[in-house]
C-alpha positions, 0 to 999 in steps of 0.5 A, a space after each residue: 479038459 477040451 475050451 469050451 468055444 465060448 471061453 474066448 470071449 470072456 477071456 477077450 473082456 477078462 484078461 486084467 486091466 493091462 491085457 481085456 480088451 472090448 470085441 471086436 463087431 465081427 467077435 460081437 456078431 460071433 459071442 451072441 449069435 452062440 448065446 442066441 443059439 443056446 450055445 454058451 453055458 450058465 457060468 458062461 453068459 453071467 459072466 459075459 453079461 457082468 463082464 459087457 456092463 463093468 467095460 459098457 458095450 464099445 458102438 463096435 460090439 452093440 452093432 456086432 450084437 445087432 448082426 447076431 440078432 439080425 441073423 436069426 430073424 425070421 422075416 416075413 416073405 412080404 417086407 413092408 418100407 416102414 418109415 419109421 423104426 421106433 424103439 420102447 424099453 425103458 417103461 414110464 415112471 412119472 409121466 403118461 406115455 405120451 410118446 404114443 399118441 407122436 406114433 400115432 400122428 405119423 401113422 394117420 398120416 400115412 407114415 408107416 411107423 413100426 414100433 417093439 419092446 419090452 415090459 416088467 424088467 423094472 419094477 413100478 414103470 408103466 410099459 408100453 404094452 401096458 399102455 396099448 392093451 389099456 388103450 385098445 390097440 393090438 399087441 401083435 404076436 409074429 412079425 407077419 402080423 405086423 405086416 398087416 397091421 402097417 398096411 393097413 393103419 400104417 403102425 404095429 406093435 409088436 414086443 420083444 418075445 416075438 423079435 427073440 425069445 432069448 433076448 426077452 429071457 436075457 433083457 430079464 436078468 436084470 432083477 437077478 444080477 442086480 445090474 442091466 445088461 448089454 440086452 438094454 441098448 441093443 435090441 432097442 437098435 434091431 430095427 427089423 424091417 430096416 426101415 432107414 430112420 430109427 429113433 432111440 430114447 435114452 436115460 445116460 447121456 454116455 450112451 448118447 454116442 454108443 447109440 449114434 456110432 453102434 448106428 454107423 457100424 450097423 448102415 442105419 442110414 437115419 437115427 437120431 438118439 437123446 436123453 428122452 422122458 424115462 428113457 424113453 423117446 418123449 421130449 422133455 417139455 419143460 427142457 431144453 433137449 438134445 439130439 445126435 442124429 447121423 445122416 449117411 454116416 455125418 453126424 449133426 448135433 442139433 440143441 431143441 429148446 424147451 416148449 414150456 416156460 415153466 422148467 421143473 416136470 411135475 410128477 404124474 400122481 395118477 398115471 392114468 391112461 385113457 387120459 391120453 385117449 381124453 388128449 387126443 378126443 380134446 375130453 381132456 387138457 394137458 400142457 406137459 403132455 400136449 407140448 410133449 406129444 408136438 415136442 416128439 413128433 417133430 423130432 421123429 419129422 425132422 429126422 426123416 428130412 420131412 422138416 429140414 430146420 428143427 423150426 420149420 419141425 415145430 411147425 409141422 408138428 403142431 399143425 399135425 397135431 391140431 388138424 387130428 381127427 378127433 372123432 378117431 382115436 381107435 383108428 388111430 391104429 
């Protein structure tokens, strides 16, 4: 029987302790391209994903996977100049997604923010799509719609299936396989509009280098990675935050101080989405939430070069937040 074309990639990963190795960037690109084009068998897909999970993906593999996705994207004829690519794939369990207000604050101040993500792969979590729906902001069904909203309001959110229906299928394998797959890592880095700045929120510290170096291999100009609350792009108000940044191929590490004196993070028992709107309008108060909004906003400003130092970024973020138009939350996107 003739060897299946995809079998070579499984063999590279699964030859055993002494002969197996990671894929090169080009091999990863070719392998993921075959997966996205449905050129692999179900048995091969399962084996590939679990072998990748067992050894953990390398930055070169992440870069190759991202390139494969980009190869298949159907982009609009007119691509906007996006200031910040913001991924949201983890969902929140202990705190509301306060980072949404950080992104909306940026958009109200003239910065174009493109957000993408997915939902449902992990139970008992509040995902960005659900929060945006509840707050009255549109979840867009195409990249053409995203372009229109970026031009009109500087903010757009599209779910993963708009970027790739196949990736949506793959990320939903988690409850079937019992484990995350490489899709949870590289989907965050698709950055379809090639924004110069990209934010990454992770849960496990070991992926700091994976994302940073992966960004280097795909030529990302500006990138910041940090362990965000729940794995999302959200600075923890009650903990110091270490941020790895990539600027022009050079990596730096900044340590941002905690924003609240109390270092105990208390779970939010009710997770009422409408409290996000209440914080924006000033109708409700949440010390932790406001600190998270400002702190996350500061990291974004520093990444984009709007603020040169972390102290300057914190100050600018606070000023930007406090000067928001409280009466027009519905116009924030």
